C-alpha positions in Angstrom: 0.0 0.0 0.0 2.8 2.4 0.9 4.6 1.5 -2.4 1.5 2.2 -4.4 1.0 5.6 -2.9 4.6 6.4 -3.2 4.5 5.5 -6.9 1.3 7.4 -7.4 2.5 10.6 -5.7 6.2 10.7 -6.4 7.1 8.6 -9.5 4.1 8.7 -11.8 4.4 12.4 -12.5 8.0 11.9 -13.4 7.5 9.3 -16.2 8.9 11.5 -18.9 11.5 13.3 -16.8 15.3 12.9 -17.3 16.9 9.9 -15.6 18.4 12.0 -12.7 15.1 13.4 -11.5 13.6 10.0 -10.4 16.9 9.1 -8.7 16.8 12.3 -6.6 13.2 11.6 -5.9 14.0 8.1 -4.7 16.6 9.5 -2.3 14.2 12.0 -1.0 11.4 9.4 -0.6 13.9 7.1 1.2 14.7 9.8 3.7 11.0 10.7 4.1 10.0 7.1 4.8 12.9 6.6 7.3 11.9 9.7 9.3 8.2 8.9 9.2 8.7 5.3 10.5 11.3 6.5 13.0 8.5 8.7 14.4 6.4 5.7 15.0 9.0 3.9 17.0 11.7 4.8 19.6 14.7 6.0 17.6 17.2 5.0 20.3 19.7 2.3 19.6 18.7 -1.0 21.1 21.4 -3.7 21.1 20.3 -7.3 20.9 21.6 -9.1 24.0 24.0 -12.0 23.3 23.1 -15.2 25.2 25.8 -17.4 23.6 29.1 -18.4 25.1 31.4 -15.4 25.8 34.6 -17.2 25.2 37.2 -16.0 22.8 39.7 -17.5 20.4 43.1 -16.1 21.2 46.3 -16.5 19.2 49.3 -14.3 20.0 47.9 -10.7 20.0 44.8 -11.5 18.0 41.6 -12.0 20.1 38.3 -12.9 18.3 35.1 -13.5 20.3 33.1 -16.5 19.2 30.2 -14.4 18.0 32.6 -12.3 15.9 33.9 -15.6 14.3 30.2 -16.5 13.7 29.7 -13.2 11.9 32.8 -13.7 9.8 31.8 -17.2 8.7 28.2 -16.1 7.9 29.5 -13.2 5.9 31.9 -15.4 4.0 29.3 -18.0 3.0 
C-alpha cells in the first residue's frame, strides 16, 4: 500500500523526466520514509543481548570472540 501511494505521488508524475530526476526523488522518498517510521518507534539504539558463550579464540595478540567468528563465517558464506 505504501509503495502504491509512493509510486502514485512521487514517481508517476516523473515518467517523462530525465533519468536523474527519479533518482533524486528516490533518495528523498527514502529519507521521508525513514523519518516517518522512525517517528512511530523509539529512535534509540537497542542492542540485541548476546546469550551465547562469551569465550574468545586467542592467538598471539589476536583475540576474536566466538560471536565475531560466527559473523565472519556467515558473511563469507
